[in-house]
C-alpha positions as CSV (number, residue, x, y, z in Angstrom):
1,M,-30.8,139.7,93.8
2,K,-33.3,141.7,95.9
3,A,-36.9,140.8,95.4
4,N,-39.4,143.4,93.9
5,L,-36.6,145.7,92.8
6,H,-36.0,144.8,89.2
7,P,-38.6,145.4,86.4
8,N,-40.3,142.5,84.7
9,W,-38.6,141.3,81.5
10,N,-40.8,140.6,78.5
11,P,-38.9,138.3,76.2
12,E,-41.5,138.8,73.4
13,A,-42.1,142.6,73.4
14,K,-43.8,143.8,70.2
15,V,-42.2,146.7,68.3
16,I,-44.6,148.7,66.0
17,C,-43.2,151.2,63.5
18,A,-45.1,154.1,62.0
19,C,-44.6,152.6,58.6
20,G,-46.6,149.4,59.7
21,N,-43.6,147.1,60.2
22,T,-43.7,145.0,63.4
23,F,-41.1,142.7,65.0
24,I,-40.5,141.0,68.3
25,T,-37.7,141.8,70.7
26,G,-37.0,141.6,74.5
27,S,-37.8,144.6,76.7
28,I,-39.3,145.7,80.0
29,L,-42.2,147.2,78.1
30,P,-44.8,144.8,76.5
31,E,-45.3,147.1,73.4
32,I,-43.0,149.7,71.9
33,R,-44.1,152.2,69.2
34,V,-41.3,153.8,67.1
35,Q,-41.3,156.4,64.3
36,I,-38.7,154.7,62.1
37,C,-37.2,151.3,61.8
38,S,-34.8,149.4,59.6
39,S,-37.4,148.8,56.9
40,C,-38.1,152.5,56.4
41,H,-34.8,154.2,57.4
42,P,-33.0,155.8,54.4
43,L,-29.7,154.1,55.5
44,F,-31.1,150.7,55.0
45,T,-33.5,151.3,52.1
46,G,-31.1,153.5,50.0
47,Q,-33.8,156.0,49.2
48,Q,-33.4,159.6,50.3
49,R,-36.4,160.7,52.3
50,F,-36.8,163.5,54.9
51,V,-37.7,162.1,58.2
52,D,-39.0,165.2,59.9
53,T,-41.5,164.7,62.6
54,L,-41.0,167.9,64.5
55,G,-40.8,170.3,61.6
56,Q,-37.1,170.9,62.0
57,V,-36.4,171.1,58.3
58,D,-39.1,173.7,57.8
59,R,-37.8,175.7,60.8
60,F,-34.2,175.6,59.3
61,I,-35.5,176.8,55.9
62,K,-37.4,179.7,57.6
63,K,-34.4,180.7,59.6
64,T,-32.2,180.8,56.5
65,E,-34.7,182.9,54.6
66,V,-35.0,185.3,57.5
67,S,-31.2,185.5,57.7
68,K,-31.0,186.3,54.0
69,V,-33.6,189.1,54.4
70,K,-31.8,190.5,57.4
71,K,-28.4,190.4,55.6
72,E,-29.8,192.3,52.6
73,E,-31.4,194.9,55.0
74,R,-28.1,195.2,56.9
75,I,-26.2,195.9,53.6
76,R,-28.8,198.5,52.6
77,I,-28.4,200.2,56.0
78,L,-24.6,200.2,55.8
79,E,-24.8,201.7,52.2
80,A,-27.2,204.4,53.4
81,R,-24.8,205.3,56.2
82,K,-21.8,205.4,53.8
83,N,-23.7,207.7,51.4
84,K,-24.8,209.9,54.3
85,K,-21.2,210.3,55.4
86,E,-20.1,211.2,51.9
87,E,-22.8,213.8,51.6
88,T,-21.8,215.4,54.9
89,K,-18.2,215.5,53.7
90,K,-19.2,217.3,50.5
91,D,-21.1,219.9,52.5
92,R,-18.3,220.8,54.8
93,P,-14.7,221.4,53.9
94,S,-12.2,219.1,55.6
95,L,-9.5,220.3,58.0
96,K,-6.9,220.0,55.3
97,D,-8.9,222.3,53.0
98,L,-9.4,224.9,55.8
99,L,-5.6,224.9,56.6
100,M,-4.8,225.4,52.9
101,Q,-7.2,228.3,52.7
102,A,-5.7,229.9,55.8
103,R,-2.2,229.5,54.3
104,K,-3.3,231.2,51.1
105,Q,-4.8,234.1,53.0
106,M,-1.6,234.6,55.0
107,V,0.6,234.6,51.9
108,S,-1.6,237.1,50.1
């Protein structure tokens, strides 16, 4: 092995969790801070708990609420367009109606 190339190995590195649990392991860092460990992780404890440090759950909930509002608005816009088309159809006779009127005029 080359000298001064590899990092120093600490056989007794201390791992500190946000819940307060500490344990010893080997690492190149003398102290490691983690947000979740085996004593507080839902998989090991069996208790359901949201582990949300970056606010991802809140962002997801906001996105779903915004999408629901946009979907309702989109439905309202499409219904308005449909009603507007129906109103314009009622105002003007269709091509079929015009042809029927022309036929009646030619016969009489």
